[in-house]
C-alpha positions in Angstrom: 0.0 0.0 0.0 2.8 2.5 0.8 5.2 1.1 -1.8 6.1 2.8 -5.1 8.8 2.5 -7.7 11.3 4.9 -6.0 11.9 3.1 -2.7 9.0 4.7 -1.0 8.9 2.0 1.6 12.4 2.6 2.7 11.7 6.4 3.0 8.5 5.7 5.0 10.2 3.3 7.4 13.2 5.6 8.0 10.9 8.6 8.6 8.9 6.6 11.2 12.0 5.2 12.9 13.6 8.7 13.0 10.4 10.1 14.5 10.3 7.4 17.1 14.0 8.0 18.0 13.4 11.7 18.3 10.3 11.2 20.5 12.3 8.9 22.8 15.0 11.6 23.1 12.3 14.2 23.9 10.9 11.8 26.5 14.3 11.6 28.1 14.5 15.4 28.3 11.0 15.6 29.9 11.8 12.8 32.3 15.1 14.5 33.3 13.1 17.7 34.0 10.6 15.8 36.1 13.4 14.1 38.0 15.1 17.5 38.8 11.8 18.8 40.2 11.3 15.6 42.3 14.8 15.5 44.0 14.7 19.1 45.3 11.8 21.4 44.6 13.2 24.4 46.5 16.5 25.0 44.7 16.5 22.8 41.5 14.4 23.6 38.5 15.2 22.7 34.9 16.9 25.8 33.6 16.5 27.1 30.1 20.2 26.7 29.4 19.8 22.9 29.8 17.1 22.8 27.2 19.0 24.9 24.6 21.1 22.1 23.2 17.9 20.2 22.3 16.3 23.3 20.7 19.4 23.9 18.6 19.5 20.2 17.7 15.9 20.4 16.5 16.8 23.4 14.3 19.8 21.5 13.0 17.6 18.6 12.0 15.6 21.1 9.9 18.8 22.3 8.3 19.9 18.8 7.5 16.6 17.4 6.2 15.1 20.3 4.2 17.0 19.4 1.0 16.4 16.6 -1.4 19.1 14.4 -2.9 18.6 16.2 -6.3 19.7 19.5 -4.7 23.0 18.0 -3.7 23.7 16.4 -7.1 23.0 19.7 -9.0 19.8 18.5 -10.6 17.9 21.2 -8.9 16.9 24.6 -10.2 20.4 26.2 -10.3 24.0 25.8 -9.2 23.4 28.3 -6.4 20.8 26.0 -5.0 23.4 23.2 -4.9 25.8 25.4 -3.0 23.1 26.5 -0.6 22.0 22.9 0.0 25.6 21.8 0.7 26.2 24.7 3.0 23.1 24.2 5.0 23.8 20.5 5.2 27.3 21.1 6.6 26.0 23.7 9.1 23.3 21.3 10.2 25.7 18.5 10.9 28.1 20.8 12.6 25.3 22.1 14.7 24.2 18.6 15.7 27.7 17.7 16.8 28.1 20.9 18.8 24.7 20.4 20.5 25.8 16.9 21.6 29.1 18.3 22.9 27.3 21.1 24.7 24.9 18.7 26.3 27.9 16.5 27.6 29.6 19.7 28.9 26.4 20.8 30.7 26.0 17.3 32.2 29.5 17.2 33.5 29.5 20.8 34.9 26.0 20.6 36.6 25.5 17.0 37.5 28.6 14.8 37.6 30.7 17.0 39.8 28.2 17.5 42.7 27.9 15.0 45.5 24.5 14.0 46.9 22.7 14.9 43.7 21.7 12.3 41.2 23.4 12.3 37.8 20.3 11.2 35.9 19.2 14.7 34.7 22.6 15.1 33.0 22.4 11.6 31.5 18.8 12.4 30.3 20.1 15.6 28.7 22.8 13.7 26.9 20.4 10.9 25.8 17.9 13.5 24.5 20.5 15.1 22.3 21.8 11.7 21.2 18.3 10.8 20.1 18.1 14.1 18.2 21.4 13.4 16.4 20.5 9.8 15.6 17.1 10.8 14.2 18.7 13.3 11.9 21.1 10.6 10.6 18.3 8.0 10.2 16.0 10.3 8.3 18.7 12.0 6.1 20.5 8.8 5.0 17.3 6.9 4.7 15.9 9.3 2.2 19.1 9.5 0.1 
C-alpha cells in the first residue's frame, strides 16, 4: 500500500523510525526535568540553558533534512541551489555535533561534579541530544 517504484517503503520506514527515536529523546528530556523537580523542589528547576542544546539540535535537524538528494547532485533549479544545500547540510551537521558536545559539557558541569545529587538529569540531557542526532542521521541517510 505504501510502496512505489522509488523506494517509497524505505523512506517511509526511515521517517517513522527517525520520528520514534526523536520522540524517545524528547521523553528523556521531559523525564530529566521531572526528576530534577522531584529531587529538590526548592532549589532545583530545569533551567532554560539545559534545554538549549535540544532546541538547537531540533533546528539543525531542519537544516539537514530540508534538502532533497537532487539538490546535492546539482539536478535542482540552479547551481546556487546546490551550494546553498551543501552549506546548510554542513552547518546542520556541525550544529548537531556541537549540541551533543554542549549537552555533555552541561551534564559534566552541573550534575557529575556534585555530591549528593543524582546524575540522571545530566544523563537524560545527553540521551535526549543523542536521540536528536540519531534521528537526523536516520532520516537523512534513509531518504538518500
